[in-house]
C-alpha positions, 0 to 999 in steps of 0.5 A: 345751470341755466346759463350753461344750457343756453350757451350749449344751445347758441354754440350748436347752432352757430358751430356748423357756419363758423368760418363760411360765407354764411356766417360773414355776410352782412344781413343788416344793422343792429340797434347801434347801427352797427353791421349784423353778421350772419353769425350774430343773428343766428345765435341771437335766434338760437337764444330766442327759440330757447327761451320760448321753447321752455316758457322761460319768464324773463327779460332779454336784452341782446345787442342785435334786436334789443329788449324782449320780455318772455312772460308775465312781470319777469324777476330776472333780466338776461343780457346776452352778447351772443358772439363777442368777437364776431369778426374773429368767428365769422373768419374761423379765428377761434378766439371769440366768446358767447357772453351771458349775464343774469341780473335781478335788478337794473344796474351792473351791481345787480349781476347775479350770475355770469358765464363766458365760453370760448368754444373752440379753445382747448382750455380756459374756455369756460368761466362761470360765476356766481355772485358771492357763491362760486367762480369756476374755470373749465367747471373747477374752482378758479386757479389764478396765475402768480399776480404781477403788480408792476407794469413793467412785468405785466402783459397788457391788452390795449384797444384804442383809436388812432386819436387816442394813441398818445394817451395809452403811449406811457402804458404800452411803452412801460408794459413788459408786453401788449396784446390785442385778441379781439373779445373783450369779455374773454380778455377780462376773464384772462385778466381775472385769472392771470393769463393776462395781467391788465386790459385798457380800452379807450375807445368809449364804444364798449357796450353793456353787453360786452362786459356785464358778465365779465365784470362780475367774474373779474371782481368776484375773483379779486381783480378790478374794473373801472372807467378810465378815471378809476371810478366804479361802473354803475350805470343802469343796464337799460340805458342801451345808448351808454358807451364805455371805456374801461381799464381792468387789472388783476390787482389794485396796485397794477391797476393804480399804476395804470390809471396814473399813467393814463392821466 
């Protein structure tokens, strides 16, 4: 599979610098004005070199440098977050992921395949999906833990700024447990498989690269992901200035309970 091979190339490039000063150093800013770490640039360069070396005809959207076009009139678009959880990775914390999505079109609904890989985790470290065809975890058909339909029994990952604490307080106070690991794409996949039950991010700072591959994975697995009002994510992926807040859950009953509490 193309995405798996590309993820391996990226991983082999960044593996030697995980947890080193080279990974952690600031080397500039990405297209969003955010700090680019050394590890981010190494990962993106590995991706670009792979596409060029193999004469892949494709349009590339990357968090660090923006949009590239390889070949003439490419049919597909590749959206990558080469390191989702850069701070974790640069410090040697193993909870980070590579997120890759392949699109035949320009909206969330046009994603045809996705891969999220967490190379330093021993299991639950490879999530692959082909729209309408196949969904796998660690190379095997997806296995979902029992679904928790009630918030009082759910483990929920919550990302929030100080100004939004009151909004999420009803959810946090009623949830069985709350967590925050530092890689949104990976945590959405964990929600799809039942390792988490739900995820909320109210910050309004998520970018297309953070969620586009994981969105397909959780939906194909039977879960749900929406904005804070429960509306579908339908943006044009080339609107790189767009920002998102999300609510995702392993099932609609839990999702609706959370949406109602968020007001």
